[in-house]
LUMDOVEX-391253 format. One line per 3 residues: number of its first residue (from 1); their letters; for each residue x, y, z of C-alpha. Coordinates in steps of 0.1 Angstrom, whole numbers. Layout:
NUM = A = X,Y,Z | ...
This chain:
1 = MTS = -288,277,180 | -256,297,178 | -238,299,145
4 = FYL = -204,312,136 | -182,317,106 | -145,307,104
7 = EQE = -122,321,77 | -101,291,66 | -68,311,63
10 = TFE = -70,324,99 | -80,292,117 | -52,269,129
13 = PPG = -64,237,145 | -51,233,180 | -31,202,191
16 = AVG = -51,171,200 | -57,163,236 | -68,127,230
19 = THC = -83,101,207 | -119,91,205 | -124,57,190
22 = ILE = -158,45,177 | -158,7,174 | -186,-14,160
25 = LYG = -185,-52,166 | -204,-76,144 | -210,-113,146
28 = CPA = -203,-116,184 | -217,-146,203 | -250,-136,220
31 = ELL = -240,-150,253 | -209,-127,255 | -230,-97,247
34 = NDA = -256,-105,274 | -233,-113,303 | -231,-81,323
37 = DQI = -203,-94,346 | -181,-104,317 | -188,-72,299
40 = QAN = -176,-52,330 | -145,-74,333 | -138,-68,296
43 = LRA = -141,-30,300 | -117,-31,331 | -92,-51,311
46 = AAT = -95,-28,281 | -88,2,304 | -57,-16,316
49 = QAG = -46,-24,280 | -50,13,272 | -29,24,301
52 = ATL = -58,43,315 | -69,48,351 | -102,33,361
55 = LQE = -122,55,385 | -157,40,385 | -179,17,366
58 = TCH = -216,12,361 | -237,-13,342 | -274,-19,333
61 = RFE = -289,-51,320 | -320,-48,298 | -349,-73,295
64 = PQG = -351,-95,277 | -315,-89,266 | -288,-63,261
67 = VTA = -263,-45,283 | -251,-9,286 | -219,-5,306
70 = LAL = -195,24,313 | -160,25,326 | -153,60,338
73 = LAE = -116,68,334 | -94,96,347 | -86,101,310
76 = SHI = -123,99,299 | -144,68,293 | -151,34,277
79 = SIH = -187,25,270 | -206,-3,254 | -241,-9,243
82 = TWP = -250,-45,232 | -277,-61,211 | -272,-98,217
85 = ESG = -300,-108,194 | -281,-92,165 | -246,-101,176
88 = YAA = -238,-64,176 | -221,-40,201 | -214,-3,198
91 = VDV = -183,7,217 | -169,41,225 | -133,46,238
94 = FTC = -121,81,245 | -89,88,263 | -70,120,268
97 = GSH = -32,123,271 | -3,109,252 | 2,80,277
100 = TQP = -29,61,267 | -35,37,238 | -72,36,230
103 = ETA = -67,16,198 | -51,-11,219 | -82,-12,241
106 = CQY = -103,-15,210 | -82,-44,197 | -86,-62,231
109 = LVE = -124,-58,229 | -126,-71,194 | -109,-103,206
112 = AFR = -127,-105,240 | -161,-104,223 | -149,-127,195
115 = SRQ = -161,-103,168 | -162,-118,133 | -161,-83,118
118 = YTL = -156,-49,131 | -151,-13,121 | -129,12,140
121 = HSL = -129,50,135 | -104,71,154 | -109,108,158
124 = RRQ = -83,132,173 | -100,155,197 | -88,191,192
127 = PPA = -102,215,219 | -95,252,221 | -59,262,229
130 = SIR = -70,276,263 | -75,241,277 | -49,221,257
133 = EVS = -22,226,282 | -43,223,314 | -33,194,336
136 = REP = -59,178,358 | -58,151,384 | -88,131,397
139 = VAV = -101,140,431 | -99,111,456 | -134,98,466
C-alpha cells in the first residue's frame, strides 16, 4: 500500500468534474425490484432525465430474486442492485460534466420504484488538475 502526506496549507482541491450520487431506496414494492425489464427501462429513463448519453446496458437477474443492472453512460454510469425481499435497492449515479443532472435522475428513480423512504448523498468528484480540462468523446461502436 502506498501512503502519502499532504500539507494542508499547500493543497488546493481541484475543480470538480462531476457528481457521484449514492441513493438508497427503502420500502419499494418487491415486484418492481424484481422486474429486470422494468428496471432497465427505469435506468434508461433516469439517464434521459439526467441529460446523459446512454452507451450500453447490461442486467443480471438472480434466483430466487434480485437484479443488478448497469447503464453505461458517456458521462459515467447508473447502477442498481435490488433486494426485493427487503424492499431495498442500492443505486449509484455518477455523471461527469456540467450539462448533467444526476440528482434529477435520482429523484426520478425514487418515484419510479415507489420508494417510501430514501437517502441521497452527493459527492463532487475532484480529480487531479491534469485531467480536469480533458475533453473526451465516446468512440462509435
